[in-house]
C-alpha positions in Angstrom: -2.0 102.6 -306.2 -1.0 103.7 -309.6 1.6 106.4 -309.7 3.4 108.5 -312.4 5.9 111.3 -312.1 7.7 113.1 -314.9 10.2 115.9 -315.0 11.1 117.8 -318.2 14.1 120.1 -317.9 15.3 122.7 -320.4 18.6 124.5 -319.8 20.0 127.6 -321.6 23.7 128.5 -321.6 25.2 132.0 -322.0 27.6 134.5 -320.5 26.4 136.7 -317.5 24.9 140.1 -317.9 23.5 142.7 -315.5 20.0 142.5 -314.1 18.0 140.4 -311.6 14.8 138.7 -310.8 13.0 137.6 -307.7 15.2 135.9 -305.0 14.9 132.2 -304.6 14.8 132.0 -300.8 11.0 132.0 -300.4 10.5 129.3 -303.1 11.8 126.2 -301.2 10.0 124.9 -298.1 11.7 122.7 -295.6 10.8 119.0 -295.7 8.6 117.6 -292.9 10.6 116.2 -290.6 1.6 92.5 -295.4 -2.1 92.4 -295.1 -4.0 89.2 -294.5 -5.3 87.6 -297.7 -8.3 85.6 -298.4 -7.3 81.9 -298.0 -8.9 81.1 -301.3 -6.4 79.2 -303.4 -6.1 79.3 -307.1 -4.6 76.7 -309.4 -1.2 77.3 -310.9 -2.8 78.2 -314.2 -4.8 80.9 -312.7 -8.1 79.9 -314.4 -10.3 79.8 -311.4 -11.7 83.4 -311.7 -14.9 82.0 -313.2 -15.7 80.2 -310.0 -15.8 83.5 -308.0 -19.1 85.3 -308.3 -19.1 88.7 -310.0 -20.7 90.1 -306.8 -17.5 89.3 -304.9 -15.5 91.5 -307.2 -18.0 94.4 -307.1 -18.0 94.3 -303.3 -14.3 93.8 -302.8 -12.5 95.7 -305.6 -14.3 99.0 -306.1 -12.0 101.8 -304.9 -13.4 104.2 -302.4 -10.3 106.2 -301.5 -6.7 106.3 -302.4 -4.6 104.1 -300.2 -2.4 106.0 -297.7 1.3 105.7 -298.4 3.7 106.8 -295.7 5.7 109.8 -296.8 3.4 110.8 -299.7 0.8 112.7 -297.7 -1.1 115.3 -299.6 -0.2 118.8 -298.5 -2.2 122.0 -299.0 1.0 123.9 -300.0 1.5 121.5 -302.9 -1.5 122.9 -304.7 -2.0 126.1 -306.6 -4.9 128.2 -305.3 -6.3 129.2 -308.7 -9.1 131.2 -307.1 -6.5 133.5 -305.7 -4.2 133.6 -308.7 -6.8 134.0 -311.4 -9.0 137.1 -311.7 -12.5 136.4 -310.6 -13.9 137.2 -314.0 -11.5 134.9 -316.0 -13.6 133.1 -318.6 -12.7 129.4 -318.5 -15.6 128.5 -320.8 -13.6 129.9 -323.7 -11.4 126.9 -323.6 -14.5 124.7 -324.0 -15.9 126.6 -327.0 -16.3 124.7 -330.2 -15.2 127.1 -332.9 -16.3 126.9 -336.5 -13.5 125.4 -338.7 -13.0 125.2 -342.4 -14.4 122.4 -344.4 -11.8 120.0 -345.9 -11.4 120.5 -349.6 -13.3 117.9 -351.6 -11.5 115.1 -353.4 -8.4 115.0 -351.1 -7.1 111.5 -350.6 -6.7 111.1 -346.9 -4.4 108.1 -347.4 -1.7 110.3 -348.9 1.7 110.5 -347.1 1.5 112.4 -343.8 4.0 114.9 -345.2 1.4 116.1 -347.8 0.2 119.4 -346.3 -3.3 119.2 -347.9 -4.0 115.7 -346.7 -2.5 116.5 -343.2 -4.8 119.5 -342.9 -7.9 117.6 -344.1 -7.2 114.8 -341.5 -6.7 117.5 -338.8 -10.0 119.2 -339.7 -11.8 115.9 -339.5 -10.3 115.2 -336.1 -11.2 118.7 -334.8 -14.9 118.4 -335.8 -17.1 118.7 -332.7 -14.2 119.2 -330.3 -13.5 122.2 -328.0 -10.4 124.4 -328.3 -8.7 122.6 -325.4 -9.4 119.2 -326.9 -8.1 120.4 -330.2 -4.9 121.5 -328.6 -4.5 118.1 -327.0 -5.0 116.4 -330.3 -2.0 118.3 -331.6 -0.1 117.6 -328.4 -0.9 113.9 -328.8 0.3 113.9 -332.5 3.6 115.4 -331.3 3.8 112.9 -328.4 3.4 109.9 -330.8 6.1 111.3 -333.1 8.5 111.7 -330.2 7.7 108.2 -329.0 8.6 106.8 -332.4 11.9 108.7 -332.4 12.7 107.3 -329.0 11.6 103.8 -330.1 13.9 103.9 -333.0 16.9 104.5 -330.7 16.3 101.7 -328.2 16.1 97.9 -328.4 12.8 96.2 -329.1 12.9 94.5 -325.7 13.4 97.9 -323.9 10.6 99.5 -322.0 9.6 103.1 -322.9 7.9 105.7 -320.8 7.3 109.4 -321.4 4.8 112.2 -320.6 3.7 114.0 -323.8 1.7 116.5 -321.8 4.6 117.6 -319.6 6.9 117.9 -322.6 4.4 120.0 -324.6 3.8 122.3 -321.7 7.6 122.9 -321.2 8.0 123.6 -324.9 5.0 125.9 -324.9 6.7 127.9 -322.2 10.0 127.8 -324.2 8.1 129.3 -327.2 7.5 132.4 -325.2 11.3 132.9 -325.3 11.8 132.3 -329.0 12.4 135.0 -331.6 10.5 134.9 -335.0 12.5 132.3 -337.0 13.0 130.0 -334.0 9.4 130.5 -333.0 8.2 129.5 -336.4 10.3 126.3 -336.4 9.1 125.4 -332.9 5.4 125.9 -333.8 5.8 124.0 -337.0 7.5 121.0 -335.3 5.0 120.9 -332.4 2.0 121.1 -334.8 0.8 124.5 -333.4 1.0 126.1 -336.9 -1.5 123.6 -338.2 -3.7 124.2 -335.2 -3.7 128.0 -335.6 -4.6 127.7 -339.3 -7.8 125.7 -338.7 -9.8 128.6 -337.3 -10.0 132.4 -337.8 -10.3 132.7 -334.0 -6.8 131.3 -333.4 -3.4 133.0 -333.4 0.0 132.4 -331.7 -1.2 133.5 -328.3 -4.2 131.1 -328.4 -1.7 128.3 -327.7 -0.4 129.9 -324.5 -3.9 130.8 -323.3 -5.0 127.2 -323.8 -1.9 125.9 -322.0 -2.9 128.1 -319.1 -6.3 126.5 -319.1 -4.8 123.0 -319.5 -2.6 123.6 -316.4 -5.7 124.5 -314.5 -7.7 121.5 -315.7 -4.8 119.1 -315.0 -4.4 120.4 -311.5 -6.9 118.1 -309.8 -7.7 116.5 -306.5 -11.0 115.4 -305.0 -11.9 113.9 -308.3 -11.0 110.4 -307.2 -7.5 111.0 -308.4 -4.6 113.4 -307.9 -3.1 115.1 -311.0 -0.8 118.2 -311.1 1.3 120.0 -313.5 3.9 122.5 -312.1 6.4 124.7 -313.9 9.6 126.3 -312.4 11.8 128.9 -314.0 15.3 129.5 -312.6 17.5 132.4 -313.7 21.2 132.9 -312.9 21.9 135.8 -310.6 22.8 139.1 -312.3 21.2 137.9 -315.6 18.5 140.2 -316.9 15.2 138.6 -318.0 12.9 140.8 -320.1 9.8 141.8 -318.2 7.4 140.8 -321.0 8.7 137.3 -320.9 8.5 137.1 -317.1 5.0 138.4 -317.2 3.8 135.9 -319.8 5.6 132.9 -318.1 3.8 133.8 -314.9 0.4 134.5 -316.6 0.3 131.5 -318.9 2.4 128.9 -317.1 2.3 130.0 -313.5 6.1 130.1 -313.5 7.6 133.0 -311.6 11.3 133.5 -312.4 13.6 132.9 -309.4 17.1 134.1 -309.1 19.7 131.4 -308.2 23.4 130.6 -308.1 23.7 127.5 -310.3 27.3 127.0 -309.0 26.1 126.8 -305.3 25.8 123.1 -304.1 23.0 124.3 -301.8 20.9 125.2 -304.9 21.2 121.7 -306.3 20.3 120.2 -302.9 17.3 122.5 -302.5 16.1 122.0 -306.1 16.2 118.2 -305.8 14.4 118.5 -302.5 11.7 120.6 -304.2 11.4 118.2 -307.1 11.0 115.2 -304.8 8.2 117.1 -303.0 6.4 118.0 -306.2 6.6 114.4 -307.5 5.9 112.8 -304.1 9.4 111.2 -303.9 9.2 109.4 -307.3 11.8 111.6 -309.0 14.9 111.4 -306.9 18.0 113.6 -307.3 17.5 114.5 -311.0 20.2 117.2 -310.9 23.5 115.8 -309.8 25.3 118.8 -311.2 24.6 122.0 -313.2 26.8 123.4 -316.0 28.3 126.6 -314.5 27.5 128.4 -317.7 23.8 127.8 -317.2 21.7 131.0 -317.5 18.1 129.8 -317.5 16.5 126.6 -316.5 12.8 125.6 -317.3 11.3 122.7 -315.5 7.9 120.9 -315.7 6.8 118.3 -313.2 3.8 116.1 -313.9 2.4 113.9 -311.1 -0.5 111.5 -311.2 -1.9 109.1 -308.6 -5.1 107.2 -309.1 -7.0 104.1 -308.1 -8.7 101.6 -310.3 -12.5 101.8 -310.4 -12.2 98.0 -309.9 -9.1 97.2 -308.0 -7.3 93.8 -308.6 -7.7 91.6 -305.5 -4.2 91.0 -304.2 -5.0 87.5 -303.3 -5.5 86.6 -306.9 -2.1 87.9 -308.1 0.3 85.1 -308.9 3.4 84.6 -311.0 2.8 83.7 -314.7 4.9 83.7 -317.8 5.2 86.9 -319.9 6.5 86.5 -323.5 9.2 89.1 -324.1 9.8 87.8 -327.6 9.8 84.6 -329.6 12.8 83.3 -327.6 12.5 84.8 -324.2 9.8 84.7 -321.5 9.9 85.8 -317.9 7.8 85.1 -314.8 6.2 88.2 -313.3 3.4 88.9 -310.9 0.2 88.9 -312.9 -2.9 90.6 -311.4 -6.3 89.2 -312.1 -9.9 90.5 -312.0 -13.3 89.8 -313.3 -15.7 92.7 -313.9 -17.3 94.9 -316.6 -14.7 96.4 -318.9 -14.8 98.2 -322.2 -12.7 96.6 -325.0 -12.4 96.5 -328.8 -10.5 94.8 -331.6 -8.6 96.6 -334.3 -8.6 94.2 -337.4 -6.4 96.6 -339.4 -3.6 96.9 -336.8 -4.2 93.4 -335.5 -4.4 94.3 -331.9 -6.8 94.1 -329.0 -7.6 97.2 -326.8 -8.8 97.3 -323.2 -9.8 100.3 -321.2 -8.9 100.2 -317.5 -10.7 103.2 -315.8 -9.5 104.9 -312.7 -11.9 106.5 -310.3 -12.7 109.9 -311.9 -12.7 110.7 -315.6 -9.3 109.3 -316.4 -8.3 105.9 -317.7 -5.5 103.7 -319.1 -5.8 102.2 -322.5 -4.0 98.9 -323.1 -3.2 98.0 -326.8 -1.7 94.5 -327.2 -0.7 93.2 -330.7 -2.3 89.8 -331.4 1.2 88.6 -332.6 4.5 89.3 -331.1 5.7 90.6 -334.5 2.9 93.2 -334.6 4.3 95.7 -332.1 6.3 97.6 -334.8 3.2 98.2 -336.9 1.1 99.3 -333.9 3.8 101.8 -332.8 4.1 103.2 -336.3 0.4 103.7 -336.9 -0.9 104.8 -333.5 -2.4 108.3 -333.7 -5.2 110.4 -332.2 -7.5 109.2 -335.0 -6.7 105.6 -334.2 -7.4 106.2 -330.5 -10.7 107.9 -331.4 -11.8 104.9 -333.4 -10.9 102.5 -330.6 -13.0 104.5 -328.1 -15.9 104.7 -330.5 -16.0 101.0 -331.1 -15.7 99.6 -327.6 -18.3 97.3 -326.1 -18.9 96.8 -322.4 -19.3 93.3 -321.0 -18.1 91.1 -318.2 -14.5 90.0 -318.8 -11.7 88.3 -317.0 -8.5 90.5 -317.1 -5.0 89.3 -316.5 -2.5 92.1 -316.4 1.1 92.4 -315.2 2.2 94.4 -312.2 5.1 96.6 -313.2 7.3 99.6 -312.4 9.2 101.6 -315.0 11.8 104.3 -314.6 13.2 106.0 -317.6 15.4 109.0 -318.4 16.1 110.5 -321.8 18.2 113.2 -323.3 15.7 114.6 -325.9 18.0 116.8 -327.9 18.7 114.3 -330.6 15.0 113.3 -330.8 14.0 116.9 -331.1 16.4 117.3 -334.0 14.8 114.2 -335.6 11.5 116.1 -335.4 12.8 119.2 -337.2 13.9 121.3 -334.2 17.4 122.2 -335.2 17.8 125.9 -334.4 17.1 125.6 -330.7 20.4 123.8 -330.1 22.7 125.9 -332.2 23.9 129.5 -332.3 21.1 130.2 -334.8 18.6 129.9 -332.0 17.0 133.3 -331.2 15.8 133.8 -327.6 15.9 137.6 -327.6 12.3 137.8 -326.3 13.6 136.3 -323.1 17.0 137.9 -322.6 19.6 140.1 -324.3 22.1 137.4 -323.6 23.1 135.2 -326.6 21.9 131.8 -325.3 21.4 128.3 -326.7 19.6 125.2 -325.3 22.2 122.6 -324.2 20.2 120.3 -322.0 16.7 118.8 -322.6 16.2 116.0 -320.1 13.0 114.0 -319.5 12.7 111.6 -316.5 9.6 109.5 -315.6 8.5 106.9 -313.2 5.4 104.7 -313.1 4.2 102.1 -310.6 1.2 100.0 -311.6 -0.2 97.5 -309.1 -3.5 96.1 -307.7 -4.6 99.4 -306.2 -4.0 101.6 -309.3 -1.2 103.8 -310.6 1.2 106.4 -309.4 3.4 108.2 -311.8 5.4 111.3 -312.3 7.5 113.1 -315.0 10.1 116.0 -314.7 4.5 113.3 -321.4 -15.1 102.9 -337.9 -13.6 101.2 -341.0 -11.9 97.9 -340.2 -13.0 97.9 -336.6 -15.1 95.3 -334.9 -16.1 95.2 -331.3 -14.9 92.4 -329.0 -18.5 91.1 -328.7 -17.4 87.5 -327.9 -14.1 88.0 -326.1 -14.5 87.3 -322.4 -10.8 87.0 -321.4 -8.2 89.6 -321.9 -4.7 88.2 -321.0 -1.9 90.7 -321.3 1.1 88.3 -321.4 3.2 89.8 -324.1 4.5 93.3 -325.0 1.9 96.1 -325.0 1.4 99.8 -325.2 -0.4 101.9 -322.5 -1.8 105.4 -322.7 -3.2 107.4 -319.8 -5.9 109.8 -320.9 -7.6 112.6 -319.0 -11.1 112.3 -320.5 -12.5 115.8 -319.9 -9.8 117.4 -322.0 -8.7 114.4 -324.2 -5.2 115.0 -322.8 -2.6 112.2 -323.4 -0.8 112.5 -320.0 1.5 109.5 -320.1 2.3 106.7 -322.6 4.7 103.9 -322.8 5.7 100.4 -323.9 6.0 97.5 -321.6 8.3 95.0 -323.3 9.6 93.3 -320.2 7.7 94.0 -316.9 10.5 92.3 -314.9 12.8 95.3 -315.7 12.3 98.7 -314.2 
């Protein structure tokens, strides 16, 4: 089972005013009340995979259904019934339209600094070519996700693990953009990349972003596709605080978030909210809110949950402890999974890394990027981008390979305010922030938390969060051993959505 859960939380502070929104009471629901292994032995070095016929792996490792885990049963009430919420005539093909875009101006050097607006626009137009509206939005979201990752990376040790959900963070910030006044909105769109997105086609404007987030929420809400994936937004408002009707309508229309009136000072609210979060993330995010600032006026939350099984599960009987090199001086022994089957892989001779695609059942997969030298992680982290990912995917070859990959579990929590400031979002967190489209109160963002959990094992992954030049195929590589720090990215392939990403520097640490 592979699992990921993520929660992103935005909190606004202000003084109370008169007004009200829907009561909270209806929102929360009450909670409901070792296998035998093949005796086949492997040598300590784990090099006996070749002796096992490929047919064994095909017959014994292909996932048919998600493994049942006690306490994480799928419940109908966890899912949005889009057929009921959306009007029957809603045109979802619009998000899949490939609009005409401008042609990059001739003679622009694409190798100029990323800050050069002409070069940045030319690169974006090239990436947008042949992609749908929704895919283009996700290219922009990925750009922002990689920038945020680099900011976090710069504030932690090189031996620290990193985990975030770019999709969940972008969705939460898209919802926040509905609340922003003109100057704050302009800064928000510029930092997130939405300004560049809108400028590429005459068909796009500021509302296009929200319409596409609406479609993305729908597309990311999946089950019966071989995997479970959901994105849920909540919007809590302090009792007696007036929220503008236009904001409430748009939050519900585009992000399926219906404002709920609460008493942030009531311990019962915290208990019920944590209970609800655990339910939405299937127990992976636990007690994220230990307390709430009594001055809190509005709270925006996004939960992102994923559970999927490998197309080719790793036989548990082949897992054994092996050494993983954390750095030049340190190595740890961790459970290393092993499998032999058909896998797509590529080599990037510019970034000096190898890339492996581990598909889940359904159109979603994990990309593993591992530097060929321990010293190469910094360069890989600095250069990774949607364009790099596209080149990797276009240059992969499929062949029988032996894969050795660590079992791991990560849990991370970040305060994103300082990182958002690094990316140019400064007004949101000061008195200059304008949120008049949301409320007449003078408010500011004082809390922006992101929590995430991922579990990767032989079955697959479960996770949650409260987000051609220089390339040669691996035509001769038959072994892919992940025994040193690596990056991983989980992509939903229908929409090109970067759902989760992270760095595993030491799989022995959670």
